[in-house]
PLY file of the C-alpha trace (Angstrom):
ply
format ascii 1.0
element vertex 69
property float x
property float y
property float z
element edge 68
property int vertex1
property int vertex2
end_header
13.13 7.06 1.71
10.05 5.72 0.00
7.85 3.04 1.55
6.64 0.01 -0.36
3.02 1.21 -0.22
3.70 4.79 -1.30
2.17 4.06 -4.70
-1.17 3.37 -3.03
-0.99 6.40 -0.75
-0.34 9.16 -3.30
-2.72 11.79 -4.57
-3.00 10.06 -7.96
-4.58 7.09 -6.22
-7.25 9.32 -4.69
-8.17 10.61 -8.15
-8.38 7.07 -9.52
-10.53 5.94 -6.60
-12.91 8.86 -7.20
-13.04 7.90 -10.89
-13.86 4.27 -10.05
-16.56 5.40 -7.61
-18.11 7.44 -10.40
-17.60 4.82 -13.11
-18.92 1.83 -11.17
-21.56 3.47 -8.94
-22.11 6.98 -10.39
-21.04 8.60 -7.12
-19.78 12.14 -7.67
-18.16 15.08 -5.97
-17.73 15.32 -2.23
-19.34 11.95 -1.60
-16.84 10.21 -3.92
-14.00 12.04 -2.16
-15.27 10.91 1.25
-15.55 7.30 0.09
-12.08 7.38 -1.51
-10.54 8.72 1.71
-12.36 6.14 3.81
-11.16 3.36 1.51
-7.56 4.55 1.71
-7.70 4.76 5.51
-9.21 1.31 5.76
-6.50 -0.05 3.47
-3.81 1.48 5.68
-5.39 -0.22 8.69
-5.61 -3.70 7.13
-2.55 -3.85 4.88
-0.49 -5.57 7.59
-2.80 -8.61 7.33
-1.47 -9.44 3.89
1.90 -11.12 3.39
4.74 -9.35 1.65
5.62 -5.72 1.29
4.22 -5.21 -2.18
1.32 -2.76 -2.55
-2.02 -4.53 -2.95
-4.23 -2.49 -5.31
-6.67 -5.41 -5.51
-7.33 -5.10 -1.77
-7.75 -1.32 -2.06
-10.22 -1.67 -4.94
-12.15 -4.33 -3.02
-12.42 -1.99 -0.05
-13.60 0.81 -2.34
-16.28 -1.41 -3.87
-17.55 -2.36 -0.40
-17.62 1.28 0.71
-19.60 2.29 -2.40
-22.42 -0.18 -1.84
0 1
1 2
2 3
3 4
4 5
5 6
6 7
7 8
8 9
9 10
10 11
11 12
12 13
13 14
14 15
15 16
16 17
17 18
18 19
19 20
20 21
21 22
22 23
23 24
24 25
25 26
26 27
27 28
28 29
29 30
30 31
31 32
32 33
33 34
34 35
35 36
36 37
37 38
38 39
39 40
40 41
41 42
42 43
43 44
44 45
45 46
46 47
47 48
48 49
49 50
50 51
51 52
52 53
53 54
54 55
55 56
56 57
57 58
58 59
59 60
60 61
61 62
62 63
63 64
64 65
65 66
66 67
67 68
């Protein structure tokens, strides 16, 4: 059975987060991977604060942007 947030927990999301880290902040390699993982973990911790069961990519991208600064 697939959870509602599976789309934001897959490996494709990690690749997109690394791409955004590079595109927006020019962070590459292992550092981008570390930031992407930290952003995903933070999202998993805070997703219960938001109403509904729909995935919230806007929240995940906001977390990523804050982690990149």
